[in-house]
C-alpha positions in Angstrom: 77.9 66.4 126.5 81.2 64.6 125.8 84.3 66.7 125.6 86.4 64.4 123.4 86.6 61.6 126.0 84.4 58.8 127.1 82.5 59.0 130.4 84.0 56.7 133.1 81.4 53.9 132.7 81.8 53.9 128.9 85.6 53.8 129.3 85.3 50.8 131.7 83.0 49.0 129.4 85.4 49.5 126.5 88.5 48.5 128.6 86.9 45.4 130.1 85.1 44.2 127.0 87.6 41.4 126.3 87.4 40.2 130.0 83.7 40.1 129.8 83.8 38.0 126.7 86.3 35.7 128.2 84.2 35.5 131.4 81.2 34.6 129.4 83.1 31.7 127.7 84.4 30.5 131.1 81.0 30.8 132.8 79.3 29.0 129.9 81.7 26.1 130.1 81.4 26.0 133.8 77.6 25.7 134.0 77.5 23.1 131.2 80.2 21.2 133.0 77.9 21.1 136.1 75.3 19.3 134.1 73.6 19.2 130.7 71.7 22.5 130.2 69.3 24.2 127.9 70.0 27.8 127.0 67.6 29.0 129.6 69.0 26.8 132.3 72.5 27.9 131.5 71.5 31.5 131.7 69.8 31.0 135.1 72.8 29.0 136.4 75.3 31.7 135.3 73.3 34.3 137.2 73.0 32.0 140.2 76.7 30.9 140.3 78.0 34.4 139.9 75.7 35.9 142.6 73.9 37.7 139.7 77.1 39.6 138.7 76.7 38.1 135.3 73.3 38.5 133.7 73.4 37.1 130.2 71.0 37.7 127.4 69.7 34.4 125.9 70.6 35.4 122.4 74.2 36.2 123.4 74.4 32.9 125.3 73.0 31.0 122.3 75.8 32.5 120.1 78.4 31.6 122.7 77.1 28.0 122.9 77.0 27.8 119.1 80.6 29.0 118.9 81.7 26.4 121.6 79.9 23.7 119.6 81.8 24.7 116.4 85.1 24.5 118.4 84.2 21.0 119.7 84.1 22.1 123.3 80.4 21.6 123.8 77.9 19.3 122.0 74.2 19.6 121.5 72.0 16.5 122.0 68.2 16.7 122.1 68.1 20.4 123.0 70.7 20.1 125.8 74.3 21.2 125.8 77.0 18.9 127.2 80.7 19.6 127.7 83.2 17.5 125.8 86.7 16.5 126.9 88.1 19.3 124.8 85.8 21.7 126.6 86.8 20.4 130.1 90.4 20.9 129.2 89.8 24.4 127.9 87.9 25.3 131.0 90.8 24.0 133.2 93.4 26.0 131.3 91.2 29.1 131.3 90.6 28.8 135.1 94.3 28.4 135.8 95.2 31.4 133.6 92.3 33.5 135.0 93.5 32.9 138.6 97.1 33.9 137.7 95.8 37.0 136.1 93.5 37.9 139.0 96.4 37.4 141.5 98.7 39.6 139.4 96.0 42.3 139.2 95.4 42.1 143.0 99.1 42.9 143.5 98.5 46.3 141.9 96.5 47.5 144.9 99.9 48.2 146.5 100.6 50.7 143.7 97.3 52.4 144.3 97.9 52.7 148.1 101.5 53.6 147.6 102.9 50.5 149.4 
């Protein structure tokens, strides 16, 4: 029974939802960058490259790929997805920003431990 607040796992899922969505975009660009992919191949490669920390539903991945196609970051040719120059640039910018963010968040461990 909930007492007016979310359970810890539900809270985490809510808090980190935007990071999961960004991570999906970045992972999708990354696996397509590694080589033209079908949706199934992209799903399997995301799982493989992330040590199975990201298991993506094919329908969700298909929506992500469709969105990236609409943005001009990925193109679909004969059932396979290819990254475009715009997608490569977006991936580079996202990776740089992601790394900065992760470094900043890692610095917060000092607050946790009282350093």
